[in-house]
Structure formats: C-alpha cells, structure tokens
C-alpha angles and dihedrals in degrees: 000000000000130000124160121248118237133164091016138113110251112224122195115201117193120202119232109258120225119195133180113233089221091058092049088058091063092081087082098282098101132090129275121355094000089079093063116095122204118235110277119244115263111271127185107254096201096077094236092151088065087081084082098039123132117247117277121232089254092053092048090053091050092051092052091047091050094049092048090056102036111046098066094227131094114262119204120205105263091226090073104017121134118224087255093058134088115242146157106255097185145341123208138160117282105218114219122248113279094241091056092048094049091048088054097043100038109022105037093253126155119288108259115246114267112242142174132219114222124192113205131188113214106195096146100072140075094265107035111208146144116258130190121208131190107217125195172268100331145243088033111023121216102168144035131190130195108238098172098102091042091053102037107020093247145008117312109245113241096238089065094063116121112252114263121224088245091057089057088051090050090051088050088055089049090055093050097044103035115008105049096037089060090069105035099158095044093047094047101041103031104026094032085218115182101174097273106037097094132069125193134211124202125232122209149239096046109228140335106280143033111288096030119128102173117131134195112224117200116209124221137173106272098239136116108298090013090169087084096051110072115171098203097253122116127171130199110215122193103210098160096115118093086218104078089202087069095057112119145179110254100182142354128210125197127171096333098320130102126219133188093237143329092281091060090048090051092049092049091049096048090049091049094243099129133076106242118208105193111212118212110245109241126209121261092262089064097241105227091014094058118116090206107128113255092211131054122253110273128170121349118268120239115287129205124214143156111256092206100028130273118326093207132073123227115189119166104304096343130094129188124187127166103311094343130097131168146154122236139195144171121236115208089224107034105022130215121028138171126212135188096010111189136184118198087352095302119114114239100164127031095185133006112175144155111248107180145342114213130187124185119195138201126203143136089240119084099237093051098042093050097047121116105156120201102190097197088072090058092042122262091199095038091058095051110143126232103250121237114226114241095014110048091031135001112291093245097044118125113256129208129199121224126212123202143165118215136133089007141049089237120094112240126206124208107202116221093359093154132036132195123196143151113239132198101216092205097240129077120265084220135341145167133195110202114210096160125078103333116031116224145129124224126178146147126220110239097231113162137177118241129199110192142180130170124215121202109193106174110304098351130082120199118195108207117200134180109190127194119203128199093240093065096265125133124201126200110197137172124193122194126217138138126086124336116237116246144194131206108275112239141130115347093357093135088073087069105041145316128304108246101169141017092276100009128106116189099218124224115244145155129235120209124179123190125204133189114219116186101187119190103190111188089337139339098292114079141157130213116242130183125206123183140141139261132179116245125194116230139167114245105253092218093045112025092185090068126074126218125199105209130178114239133189117257120202132194136167111218103219104182141040090246091057090048096053110095117191118230098257098029127107115266127193110265092227113041119160148168106248125208128216089243129076135219126238091280097053098257124133108257111243151166117225125217113219115182126204109197142142097187125173122225122300122244107273111267089232088069114112091231101041096101089064089063098030091130085075090064088077134059086195133008124172119200139168110274113250130176088221090059100055098143136028093228143009137241086237094062094078097065096036109027090151091070101027117206088211121024111189092200087071090064089069106074103142097262116162114265100187114123093352138124100270138194126201117212108200128192123195127171149132143232114245122200102180116228138179093276088063086071122131092358139002111245121226092229108111092002096094125111138159139105144270131230105210129181111250112191086330091125132034090240138352104305091210088076084082093056117123088224097072120126123203133159137152134218090258095057131083096248091186091066118099094222090057100037121020091199088069088061094062096095087060100033092050094038093141093050126087109298111284116203117233115277113263132174128189099176096110096053116117091009126131136178119255 
C-alpha cells in the first residue's frame, strides 16, 4: 500500500461536519455547571519551550531574503526551477545542541541563538551539488555557515537530491510532449488517452547504481482512487541530465512484456504482435475505488467532549496535562517530534521523534518490484494533512496550524495540521472489585492526552500519535490507512499479492517506521539493563524427593552498543530499560522500560546493494551513545542514492561502551501487509497499528496515578450515589448540557456477604 503521487492533480475532499448544539455548549457557553472551567495546569510563563519552536512565517521569509542577498549567485524560485538552476529546496529550524539547551533550561545559561537549516540545490555551477547552510541568528539573520562537509564528510552529489515538485511537473510535460506522441495509435485505441485521462505514480529508488536517476512511472486511470486502476503501461524515464532536452525513455512495459521505447511498442501494436488487455473505463468517481459512502447518514455517532472545558493547556508549542509537560514541533522532513518531556517536573525524555517510514514492495511489474520508499525524502512533515474535525480527531480537540517552506520560496500553511485532545479510552487504567472481607470498588478512568498528526504521502495515510497516560507511561503509535498500492494483474501476479479488482493486484509490502528516543532517566547518564525470566529446577525444601520448576528473574547489564543492537527477528529481553544512577525507596535502580509493539515483515537482505541506506531497519532496537554528529538514523539523500548512502545507521554501532552514558534508543516498528479485498476501497486502521511504550520501571515508589484526581472509590457502607463520595454520580449535574445521562447506579454489592 503506498506509492507516491506524481504528475497528478491532488484533490482534497473534506467531509461535512455535523455537530450537536448541546455539545458545542460544553466549551463553557452552556447553562449551569458547564460554564465553570477547571484550573489550568501550571505552565512556565517564561516561554522556555520556544527554544524548540518551529520557524514562524516571518522567520522563514527573513531566511529566504538573507540567502538571496548573501550567496553571490542567482537563486530561482524552486517552484519553477530547472535542474540546471540554483534554488532553495527547503528551510527548517536548526535545533541547538543538547548541551546548550540543558544549560539554558536547567542551569540558568544563556538562551541559544535561534537558527535555521537551509537546503540548497546548486545546479547552475561547474560542480552541481546540494549544500546545507545554518543561517542565523533569527529573526534577522546576519551569518550563514556551510555545514555539509561537517555533517556528511563531503559535498552531497547533485544526483542524490530529493525530487522537487517542479521536476515531477517537468516529467509530466515530457510524457505529454515526447512519450505519448511516440505511440499515437496505441495511446488512442488501447489507453483511450485524451490528454488528461491518465495519472502516473513514481517508483523509487531511481536505478541500480550510484549516479542513476531513472524512474519507473506506473500509469493509472485518472479517476477518484486511481491507485486501484492500473492500465498495464509503465515507462522508465532517464531524467538524470540537467538538460531536460536530453531526457529519454529507457524502457517500456505493457501487460507483461518489455519494449525498448514507445516507438517499438507502437510498431508491435500496429503489426498486431502484442497481447492487448483492454481495461474497462471507469467513471470519474472511481467506481469500486470511490470513498463515497454506500449508505445514507443516519443517527449521529458518539461524541466526546469535556463537560467543564479542556483539562490541558496548549500555549504556542507547549502542552501541559496533569503531571505532564512537553514541547512539540514538526520537521518538514521527518514530521512530528516531542522535546523536553517532563512528568512531575522531572525530565524523562529529551527528544522523541519520527525518523523514517520505509515501505518495500513486491510485484511482477517493474514499478512495483523496484519500489523501496523512504518517506523522509518526500517530506513526512511537508505532507501533513489538514485534519477534519470529528473524524480525524474529536470534534472539540484543539487544532494547530503548521507553517513550512519547501519546494518553493513561498511559505505554506497547513491548517489544523496537529490536534491535541484528552481521550477517555473507555476502559479503566486500573480497578479492583473486592468481594472478599471488606466490600469496595476502586478504579481509575483511563483518560490520556493525545498529540496527533496525519501524513498523506501519495496513496498512504499515516496517523502519528503520542499518548500520555496518568501512570507516567508514554506511547508512540502509528496507524496506517489510505489506499493500497497496486500493480496491473497479469501472469504469475498471485505470487506477489491478492487480486482485488478485474485488473488490479494488491501488492505485498512491508512497512517499517523508525523512531529516535533520547531518554534521560533521572539525569543524562544512564545504563541499559535487561530483565527476563528463566525456569530453574529445584527440590522442594519440604519434600526433597519432589522437583519444582520455578521461574526466576534474570538480570544483565548491556555494556556495549553491539550488545544493545537487537536484530529484527532476534529474541529480545522482555524487560529492557534505561536505568538511572539513583534508586527508588526499595533500593532498585530507577528506570524507564521500552516495550515494542510490532508485526514487522523481513528486512531486505544485507547482501543487497542498497541495504546500508536502510540499515536502521535491521534492528527492532539499537541503543547507542548520543552524539551531536549522529542526529538522525537516515538522510533525505538516501532515497535517490541508496547505493552510496549519505548516512548509514549501521556505522553508529561500533561497540562503544554504553554504561553510565547519555544514551539514545533507535526503535523500529512495522508490519507486513498482504493487501486483500477488504482493503478496498480503503485500508482500515484496525490491526494496522504499531509502535512502542515507555513505561516507568521502579522509577517511582508506587504507581503515580494513585494521586490522580480521577480516582473512584466507595465501599458497601457508603452512599455511592452521593457526589462527595463518588464523583461519577455527579455526572448528570456536571454534564448538564450534554446528552441526558441517567443517574448513577451500581448493583455490584448485591447478594454479597463477608466471609
């Protein structure tokens, strides 16, 4: 599922939003108790979290203006630049070094200078290359420094550059002016091409060796949900030359056969030497690929809301909820990230960020079989979707706009790109019903805070969640939905997926998502400890003739990076945690455990010529020393030259000691997807959710959620219908402007007696 759109018109369809007036009143505009707002969580008023803030539109404009006047070369707007031009490909915030930030946040040091990172394509010079500049200080820059050699050990060759939107447009023009006219009869009679009736999707990487820039384009009917309507024609375009006049067709594929070029295909067709598979023309709504509901709107679905207003605070890039606080941002390349995550005022995570989303496809068509998408190159943050109230997030969530600059000198705004909401997960965080000795009920509502964004890269939609629980746990989760990718069904196609349409093969593929987790557990210096179990055989002390097999706790400190690198399909200790130098009340090292939820397929064989570019996916977990020169597990330049990767994660693991050091966990989660008929028209999120949890492990002396204000406890002797005893009984009054809640009743104590 997941091919990138190119040469197509992007269409955004927004669902009609239905809202109950009564629910709208719950923002403090309704009668009675709904007007009362709870006290807001404590939030630092000094704006310290702004040290991590994304660039503002004004700052982005200033960076562009500075670069235009300071580099001494002409810069063409990237939205209409030719490959032989110079242009600004993207501008993003350059986060300060961790040591500088901690000095500022924790030790009263100076605020680090605010800087930007600009990626420039220099095609109009003797040695075309990609150069990265740090520009600062903001808001009015006065300097820039070239950091390319420092980051990558040399200049970035020009062929590695991510493909700009304008290059896809130029390739679309190449198809219209030179590719399709070379086979007029075939295109008119077989493809029924009328100038706009076909859409194309790009494969990647673009060739077989370093320096290649030749891309397979797969053709589809240009209708709604076109990803499911392949027409059997695929074209390999060599667009490596900076002179677009030198671009050429290297190969053509139609219905299982390969041709030298379109002229050879046309000749074979006219002479009746090809097997034609006529595809039924579908209506503009896509027929079976349409997302139009097949049933009329009926009653409203359940809605969630806050009876007394939100219990979290959202100010600029800072969120506070219960005992939690954190800063957030959106990278153009890698998407959503959290910084300076604290619980009860103590930092537990310095950085938690998405690094890459990889998908590897199989097919008996060339575009499908050669596809290994690395979404960071396309822009996980850049392709953030505007969120639809009531569907993508709860209707009354808080929404945040995102501003970015990429593929153009104009600043773009994605409205409602992030949402923040508190969610009752519908099951207790913990509970117990005592029916022995004393009779009581104790429980805690599992109400958690969610920060969400959704990325739509071509056909696929990734829902990115960071979830904060009241017991000190954090969950990072990604759910996959959108359209499955497809190939034209022919020959032995069933070896590579399931048939989901008359001419449509849902192609097998894997999804792998990599995260960076810079945990600071009880301070910056941590060690990695593994706990697990083993059965030991023992004689029963009271009966030595009998044997007992009893589980016992195994403990191990993982001293080196090599010991802490766990291959994708290898066994990993069930309890693996970052351990602090401090201990809890019971003498145990305070820790945070990493618990991974993943159903990953197999990794690309390491013998592959391109595997090093995605070598982070070898490991479900790898823990390394934190280094400023190893900020990310991959690079945007790896997609178009994976054979000579600009960043190879495998090189991070060099057996350095990781005892009592500043450590980073690199976590990979993913799943194997074999598309099936129920993926039509869309893949559902159910069962397509993976990620990991960070859970306190002896970090506290007891579960910190016991101090939550949401706890419920009452005994058989109490009046559990009274508000002062049981806050749940107050809901009919507290939520008086909500749908009618029946009075609280409880029958759990009936027919019970003490022993």
